[in-house]
C-alpha positions as CSV (number, residue, x, y, z in Angstrom):
1,M,218.9,-222.9,-20.4
2,A,215.8,-222.6,-22.3
3,R,212.7,-221.9,-20.1
4,P,210.8,-224.7,-19.3
5,E,207.2,-225.3,-19.6
6,A,206.6,-225.5,-15.6
7,L,209.5,-226.1,-13.0
8,S,209.0,-228.8,-10.5
9,L,208.6,-227.5,-7.3
10,G,209.2,-230.1,-4.4
11,H,207.8,-229.3,-1.2
12,S,206.4,-231.2,2.0
13,P,202.4,-232.0,2.4
14,D,202.9,-229.5,5.6
15,P,201.0,-226.5,6.6
16,D,204.1,-224.4,6.8
17,D,205.0,-225.7,3.0
18,A,201.8,-225.0,1.9
19,F,201.5,-221.4,3.5
20,M,205.0,-220.6,2.1
21,F,203.9,-221.8,-1.5
22,Y,200.0,-220.1,-1.0
23,A,200.7,-217.2,-3.2
24,L,202.3,-219.3,-6.0
25,A,199.4,-222.2,-5.9
26,E,196.6,-219.2,-6.0
27,H,198.1,-217.2,-8.5
28,K,198.5,-214.1,-6.1
29,I,202.0,-212.9,-7.7
30,D,203.8,-211.9,-10.5
31,T,205.8,-214.9,-11.2
32,R,207.5,-213.3,-14.3
33,G,207.1,-215.6,-16.7
34,W,207.8,-218.8,-14.5
35,N,205.4,-221.5,-14.2
36,F,205.3,-224.1,-11.2
37,E,204.1,-227.5,-11.1
38,H,204.1,-228.4,-7.4
39,T,204.7,-232.0,-5.8
40,L,204.1,-232.9,-2.5
41,Q,206.2,-235.6,-1.0
42,D,207.6,-236.5,2.4
43,I,211.0,-234.6,3.4
44,Q,212.9,-238.0,3.0
45,T,211.4,-238.4,-0.3
46,L,212.3,-235.0,-1.5
47,N,216.0,-235.7,-0.4
48,E,216.1,-239.0,-2.0
49,R,215.1,-237.3,-5.0
50,A,217.5,-234.5,-4.6
51,T,220.4,-236.9,-5.2
52,R,219.1,-237.9,-8.6
53,S,218.6,-234.3,-9.7
54,E,215.2,-235.0,-10.4
55,L,213.6,-231.9,-9.3
56,A,214.3,-228.1,-10.4
57,I,213.4,-226.7,-6.9
58,S,213.2,-228.4,-3.6
59,A,212.5,-228.5,-0.5
60,I,215.5,-230.6,1.6
61,S,216.9,-231.5,4.7
62,I,219.9,-229.4,5.6
63,H,221.8,-232.8,6.2
64,A,220.6,-234.0,2.9
65,Y,222.3,-230.6,1.3
66,A,225.4,-232.3,2.2
67,F,225.1,-235.0,-0.1
68,V,223.9,-232.8,-3.3
69,S,225.7,-229.2,-2.7
70,D,227.5,-230.4,-5.9
71,R,224.4,-230.0,-8.2
72,Y,221.9,-228.0,-6.0
73,A,222.4,-223.9,-4.6
74,L,220.9,-223.0,-1.8
75,L,218.1,-220.3,-1.9
76,P,218.2,-217.6,0.4
77,C,214.3,-218.1,1.4
78,G,212.2,-221.2,2.4
79,A,214.3,-222.1,5.6
80,S,213.0,-224.0,8.2
81,M,214.8,-223.2,11.5
82,G,214.1,-224.4,15.0
83,D,215.1,-221.6,17.5
84,G,215.0,-223.2,20.5
85,Y,212.8,-225.9,19.4
86,G,212.9,-228.7,16.9
87,P,212.9,-232.5,16.4
88,M,211.7,-234.4,19.2
89,L,212.3,-237.7,21.3
90,V,209.0,-239.2,22.4
91,V,207.8,-241.8,24.6
92,K,204.3,-243.7,25.5
93,R,203.2,-241.8,28.5
94,G,203.7,-243.6,31.4
95,V,207.5,-244.7,30.2
96,E,209.9,-243.9,32.8
97,F,213.1,-242.5,31.6
98,P,216.3,-240.6,32.9
99,T,216.5,-236.8,33.0
100,E,220.1,-236.2,33.6
101,P,221.7,-235.7,30.4
102,H,224.8,-238.2,30.7
103,S,222.0,-241.0,32.1
104,L,219.7,-240.1,29.2
105,K,222.3,-240.6,26.7
106,T,223.1,-244.0,27.6
107,W,219.2,-244.9,28.3
108,L,218.7,-243.6,24.5
109,R,221.7,-245.9,23.4
110,D,220.1,-248.8,24.7
111,R,216.6,-248.0,23.2
112,L,215.0,-248.6,19.7
113,I,214.0,-245.3,18.0
114,A,212.0,-245.0,15.0
115,V,213.1,-242.4,13.0
116,P,211.6,-240.5,10.0
117,G,214.4,-241.0,7.5
118,L,218.6,-241.3,7.2
119,M,218.8,-238.1,5.6
120,T,216.9,-236.0,7.6
121,S,218.2,-233.2,9.8
122,A,216.4,-234.8,12.5
123,W,218.2,-238.0,12.5
124,L,221.6,-236.2,12.2
125,S,220.7,-234.1,15.1
126,L,220.1,-237.0,17.1
127,Q,223.3,-238.3,16.1
128,L,225.1,-235.3,16.8
129,Y,223.4,-235.4,20.4
130,L,224.6,-238.9,21.1
131,A,228.1,-238.8,19.6
132,D,231.1,-238.9,21.8
133,S,234.8,-240.3,21.7
134,E,233.4,-243.6,22.9
135,H,230.4,-244.1,21.2
136,Q,230.9,-244.0,17.6
137,E,228.5,-246.4,16.5
138,L,224.6,-245.2,15.2
139,P,221.8,-245.5,17.4
140,K,219.6,-248.3,17.4
141,H,216.8,-247.3,14.8
142,I,214.2,-248.2,12.3
143,V,213.5,-246.0,9.4
144,V,209.4,-245.4,9.0
145,P,207.3,-242.7,7.3
146,F,207.6,-239.6,9.6
147,D,203.5,-239.8,10.2
148,E,203.8,-243.6,10.9
149,I,206.2,-242.8,14.0
150,F,203.4,-242.6,16.7
151,P,201.8,-245.9,15.7
152,T,205.1,-247.6,15.4
153,V,205.8,-246.5,19.2
154,L,202.4,-247.1,20.1
155,E,202.0,-250.7,18.9
156,G,205.5,-251.4,20.5
157,K,207.5,-251.9,17.3
158,A,210.0,-249.1,18.3
159,E,210.4,-247.6,22.0
160,V,211.1,-243.9,21.4
161,G,210.1,-242.1,18.4
162,L,212.2,-239.0,16.6
163,I,209.3,-236.6,15.9
164,I,209.3,-233.7,13.1
165,H,206.7,-231.2,11.5
166,E,203.2,-231.1,13.5
167,G,204.0,-234.3,16.0
168,Q,205.9,-231.5,18.0
169,L,202.5,-229.7,18.9
170,T,200.2,-232.9,19.2
171,Y,202.1,-235.3,20.7
172,G,200.8,-234.8,24.3
173,Q,197.2,-235.6,22.7
174,E,198.5,-238.6,20.9
175,G,199.2,-240.1,24.3
176,F,203.1,-239.5,24.3
177,E,205.4,-237.7,26.7
178,K,208.7,-235.6,25.6
179,V,212.2,-236.9,26.6
180,L,214.1,-234.6,24.6
181,D,213.8,-231.2,22.4
182,L,216.9,-231.4,19.7
183,G,216.2,-227.7,19.0
184,Q,216.6,-227.1,22.6
185,W,219.7,-228.9,23.1
186,W,221.1,-227.3,20.2
187,K,220.4,-223.9,21.3
188,A,221.8,-224.6,24.8
189,E,224.8,-225.9,23.0
190,T,225.7,-223.4,20.3
191,G,223.5,-220.5,20.9
192,L,222.3,-220.9,17.3
193,P,219.1,-221.9,15.8
194,L,219.0,-225.6,14.6
195,P,219.0,-225.5,10.8
196,L,216.5,-228.3,9.8
197,G,215.2,-227.3,5.9
198,G,215.9,-225.5,3.1
199,N,215.1,-224.8,-0.4
200,V,217.5,-225.3,-3.1
201,I,217.5,-225.1,-7.1
202,R,219.6,-226.8,-9.5
203,K,222.8,-225.6,-11.0
204,D,221.8,-226.0,-14.3
205,F,220.4,-223.0,-14.3
206,S,221.8,-219.5,-15.0
207,L,222.7,-217.1,-11.6
208,A,220.5,-214.6,-13.5
209,E,217.6,-217.3,-14.0
210,R,218.4,-218.7,-10.1
211,S,218.3,-215.0,-8.8
212,E,215.0,-214.3,-10.6
213,I,213.3,-217.7,-9.3
214,N,214.4,-216.7,-5.5
215,I,212.8,-213.4,-5.9
216,V,209.5,-214.8,-7.0
217,L,209.4,-217.6,-3.9
218,R,210.4,-215.0,-1.2
219,E,207.2,-212.7,-2.4
220,S,205.4,-216.0,-2.3
221,I,206.7,-215.9,1.3
222,E,206.1,-212.5,1.8
223,Y,202.7,-212.8,0.2
224,G,201.6,-215.3,2.8
225,L,202.9,-213.3,5.8
226,Q,200.7,-210.4,4.8
227,H,197.6,-212.4,4.2
228,R,198.0,-214.5,7.0
229,K,194.6,-215.7,7.8
230,A,194.1,-216.3,4.3
231,G,197.5,-218.6,3.7
232,V,196.5,-220.3,7.0
233,A,193.1,-221.5,5.4
234,H,194.9,-222.7,2.5
235,A,197.4,-224.7,4.5
236,M,194.3,-226.3,6.6
237,P,193.7,-229.5,4.3
238,L,197.4,-230.4,5.2
239,A,197.3,-229.6,9.1
240,R,196.9,-233.2,10.3
241,G,195.4,-233.4,13.7
242,M,195.4,-229.5,13.7
243,D,192.5,-227.0,14.4
244,E,193.2,-223.5,12.7
245,T,194.8,-221.8,15.8
246,L,197.2,-224.9,16.2
247,A,197.8,-224.5,12.2
248,D,198.7,-221.1,12.9
249,E,201.0,-221.5,15.9
250,F,202.7,-224.5,13.5
251,I,203.5,-222.1,11.0
252,G,204.7,-219.6,12.8
253,M,207.2,-221.5,14.5
254,Y,208.9,-222.4,10.7
255,V,207.8,-219.5,8.7
256,N,209.5,-216.2,10.1
257,D,212.2,-213.9,9.6
258,Y,214.4,-216.8,8.9
259,T,212.4,-218.3,6.3
260,L,212.4,-214.9,4.2
261,D,216.8,-215.1,4.7
262,Y,218.8,-217.1,6.6
263,G,220.8,-214.2,7.4
264,D,224.2,-214.3,9.0
265,T,223.0,-216.3,12.1
266,G,221.1,-218.7,9.6
267,R,224.1,-219.1,7.5
268,A,226.3,-219.7,10.6
269,A,223.8,-222.2,11.8
270,I,224.4,-224.1,8.7
271,R,227.8,-224.1,8.8
272,E,228.1,-225.3,12.5
273,F,225.6,-228.1,11.8
274,L,227.5,-229.7,8.8
275,G,231.0,-228.3,10.4
276,R,230.0,-230.5,13.7
277,A,228.8,-233.4,11.2
278,H,232.0,-233.5,9.2
279,A,233.8,-233.5,12.6
280,A,232.3,-236.5,13.9
281,G,232.6,-238.6,10.7
282,L,228.3,-238.4,10.0
283,I,229.0,-236.7,6.6
284,P,231.7,-237.3,4.0
285,E,233.1,-234.0,3.1
286,I,233.2,-230.4,4.5
287,V,230.3,-228.6,2.5
288,N,230.8,-225.7,0.6
289,L,227.7,-223.4,0.9
290,E,226.6,-221.7,-2.2
291,F,223.5,-219.3,-1.6
292,V,221.8,-217.9,-4.9
293,V,222.2,-214.5,-4.5
């Protein structure tokens, strides 16, 4: 295909994504003649746009990849993996809840849960946690933007919040208690990290173009990791409720070795995650993972 004037690059307005693309945004690396137009939108919006093939390159939920694998390939860099941590269920401080797993699942099925989008990996992991042979129905839920989950629960519009992004570090200071960390549950269940998000590229780019663009994106991540202080400073305008120390901690959770490349473990984690989702009837087809090389 003819090289466009600018490649549309969608990512979340969060410090980890901003850190990943710091070098691109600040023109710190050789882009091999490619120009990038950054589009910052919440992950559910990016998931929905991917179903319409609107962006050339985009961050999406691994859950959403099950619905767009016919038109997008996974880039091996840019992953967000929760290795023993991830999306959390929280309640207002002082609310009592059971801690024994079977009782907790029963309790959660009777609660209205605020969730950040029905194509997010957080939502899929919650469904996998609650699914069993006796309970096939969806958990009771309302969908709200990820940054409105705290106020939704505080105002009593939902009883439990499913939080992603920086809320995983700030929930305590916001007046909440953790009920369950789904990344921790998944690690205990499978021994694998929880695959939350990844970067994809449209398949109308040639194999050579996909490979070249992947190199540019990987070099952007590498540059950020090599110039961490500057990368964190670049990301701070998107660090809602976090000081620089906390933002650096959050970035470290989701920009790491898995972000440079999924590796065998990361690829196995995606296959397990989407394989279990298909077995539970939560996604329509077995997903054939296609990675850019």
